[in-house]
N, C-alpha and C positions, 0 to 999 in steps of 0.2 A: 750374298755379300753386297753391300751398298756401293754405289758409284763413288770413286775416290774424289775427295775435294782437297784444296789447299787454300791457305790464307794468302790472299794477294796484298791486302793492306789492312791495317788495324789502327787504333787510336782515333777513330771517328766518333762523333757524338751520335748522330742519327742520319744515316744515308738514305736518300730517296731519289726518285726520278732518273735512274741510270739510263744513259744513251751512249751507244758506240759511235764514234765519229773520228775519222782521220787517225786511226791507230791508237786511240785512247778512249777510256770509259769516262764520260762526263757524268757528274752526279751532284745533287745538293746535299750539304751537310747542315742540317737544321740549326743546331746550336752553335756551330762555328760561324753562322750567318755568312755562308760562302758557298759558291759553286766551285767544285774542284774537278780535277781529272786525274786519272792514273793510267799508266801504260801496263802492258803485260809483264814488265820487269818490276813493277811495284812502286815506281816513283810517283808520289802524289804531289800535285801542285795546285795552288789556288788560281782559278781563272777569273772569278768575279767576287768581289767583296760586296755583300748586301747590307746596307746600312739600316739598322733598326728593325729588321723583320727577318722572318725565316723564309728562305726560298724553298720551293718544292718542285713540281713538274717543270720540265724544260724541253725545248725543241728549237728547230731552226726554220726560218722562213726561206722561200726559194732563193732569195738573193743573198742568203748567208747570215742575216742578222739572227742573233740568239734571242729567244723570248723565254721568260720564266715567270713562274707564279710568285707573287709576294703574298704570303698566306693571310696574315692578319689584316693587312691593308685591303685585301680582296681586289688586287690589281694584277694585271699582266704587264710585265716590264719588258723592255726591248733594248738590247745593246747593239748599237750600230757599228759601222765600219770605223768610225772615229773613236770607238771605245767608250763612248758616253752611254750611260743608262738613262732611259726616259720611259715615261708611262706609255704603254701601247694600248691599254684598254682598262676601263673601270668596270669591275664585275659586281659591284655592291648592289646593283639593281636586281640581280638574280641570285647571287650567293647569299645564303642565310646564315652561314658561319664561315670559318676559315676555308680558303680555297686549297686544293691539293694537286692532284695529278692532271696531266693533259696529254693530248696527242695532236700532232700537226699533220694535215693531209697534204697532198701534192700541190694544192692550190694555195697553200699558206693559211688555211683555215684551222683554227685551234679549237678543240673541244675540251672544256675545262670543268672538272668536278669540284664539289665542295662538301664539307662535312654535313651540313644541314642542321646541326645541333651542337651544343657545347660538349664535345667529346671529353675534355679534361674533367668537367663536372661529373659526367656519367661514370668515368673510370674511378673517380674519388668516391662516389656513392657506392659503386659496386665493391670497391676495396673495403669500405666501411660496413658492408653487409646490408646496406639499405636497398630497397627496391628502387629501380630507376627505369622509367619508361621512355626516356628521351630517345633511346635507340630505335624506337618505332617511328621517329620523325622521318620525313622524306626531304629530298633536295632536288633542285633542278640543275641540269647541266647547261653550261653556257656555250654558245658558238660565237667565236670571234673571227671576223674576216681579216684578211691580210692587211687591210687599211685601218683596223681597229674598231670596226662596228660590232656591236654586241647584240645578240638575240638569244632567245631560249631555244635550246636544241632538243631537250627532252625533260619531262616533268615526272615528279613522284618516284625518284630513285632512292633506294635506301643506302645512302652514303656512297655516291658514285666515286670510284677510285681509279685504279689502273685501267688503261684503255688502249686498244689496238685497232688498226684498220687492216683489212685483208689486202693481199697484193693487187687485186683488181680494183681496189678503191671503192667497192660497192657495199661493204658491210663494216659496221663499227661494233665492237664488242667491249663492254665495260663491266668491271667487277663491282658488285654491290656488297660492300664490306659487311653491312649490318643485315643484309638479306641472305648471305651465304650462297650467292649465286652469281653467274655471269649472264648478262642480258645482251641480246643482239638487236641491231637496228639496220634497216636498209638506209643507204645514203643517197639522197637525190642529187641531181645535177647542180642544184644551188646549195648543197650542203645540208639540207633539211633531213632530219631523221624521221623514219616511219616504220611501221610493221614491227613493233616491239614484240620480242618473244624471249623465252628462257633458253639460253644456249646450253647451260649446264647448272645443275644444283650441286654444290660441293659441301653442304652442311655436314658436320659442324665446323668445318674449316672457315676461316675468315679471309676472303681474297683481298689482297692489297695490290701491289704492283703485279703486272702480267706482261708476258711477251709471247709472240706467235712464232711457230716454226713452219717449215716447208711442207709438212704433212697435215697441216691444219690443226694441230694440237696446240694447247696453250700451257705454258709454264706459269704457275701461280705461286706467288709468295704468300705463305700462310702467316698472317699477323697473329693468329691465335696459337701458334705452336712452332717448334724448331724444325721447319721443313719447307722445302720448295717442291711442288708437285706438278707433274705433267698430266693434263686432263684432256680427254677427247670430248667432242661435242656430244651432249647427252649425259655427261658426268662420269664416265668411266675413268678411273685413276690408272694411268699407264705406268707411272714411275714416281717414286718418292725419294728425295735426297735429304738426309739428315743435315741440318745446318747448325746444330748445337745451341743456338739462340733463336728466338722468334725471327722470322724472315719477313722483311717489310717491302722488298722490291727485288726485281730480277730483270735481266736483259741478256739476250744472245748477241754475241759479237766475236771479236777476234778476226784474224785474217780470212778464215773460212766460214765464219758465222756459227761455229760449233762450240765456242766457249760460253758457258753459262755463268754469268756473274750474279751472285746472290748477296744482298746487303742485309746485314743482321744487326741487332742491338739487344741488350738485356731486357729492355722495356720501351714502350712508347710514352710512358708517363713523363711529362716535362721535368718534374723535380728529380726524377731518377736519371733520365738519359742526358740531361744537361749538367749533372753534377760532375761527371767524369767521362772522358772519351773511351768508352769500352766497345764501340761498334766496330764491325769488321766487314770486309768484302771477301767472300769466298768464291773460288772458281772451280768448275768441273768441266771436263770435256764430254760432250754429249754426241749422240749419233745423228741428229737431224738439225740442219742449219736454220738460221733466222729467216723469217719471211715477213713481208708487210711493213707496217709502220707501228711504233717508232723503230 
């Protein structure tokens, strides 16, 4: 029998980038053009309204400022203590299509992924039954310092998406959605990434958001199916949770770090997920607590 889940919140358009902070789960809701939060009691509130673009990955700098991705503008935005939102970094020199998820390290450095190709066009082509080789395109991951300087962190990733950093701060693991795999890198003292290797292949699953637990396993939201899966290094699937709808993001949180939040929606196709708010946040109590970042 599968692990029990419950609906924490519904009526979302498309939830992404969940982060547990100060007793609430923060997340982006793409087509509401907003960053929201929800408590374990299920009360949802708008934290930031994002004018004219979709927010995605989010995190906090050491001083407490919120940073978040502005997807189509290919920028990283920053909300300061005064509540004002300003540009933190321009990623257009590295991102070749919409930006997506990110992780922030202990020094305030953000690692930011991007699609690398026109995903919406690819999905339309696939739906129409036409061949589309755009998914073979690669993308570079950006490294943004706490003061907004941008450099290339890693090259030739197949749709770098959900990203985690191990508790010792020495390893970064990123899901390659179009590669069906998780890739690992060593993190240098200056934030540079090196020694790329495959952490796990999970084909035919499509890794989207991910989160790390205290046993070193990773929960993976499967954008290609209605499930969230726990995976060990090397690719062994340790557990599967049925989410009813495709699962696009996940996060461990709660008071003891053992509440698994799973963000779902009927589809990622813009015309479908923006038409009506049918997305949900499911929760399940799991055995191993959160670890690392985010």
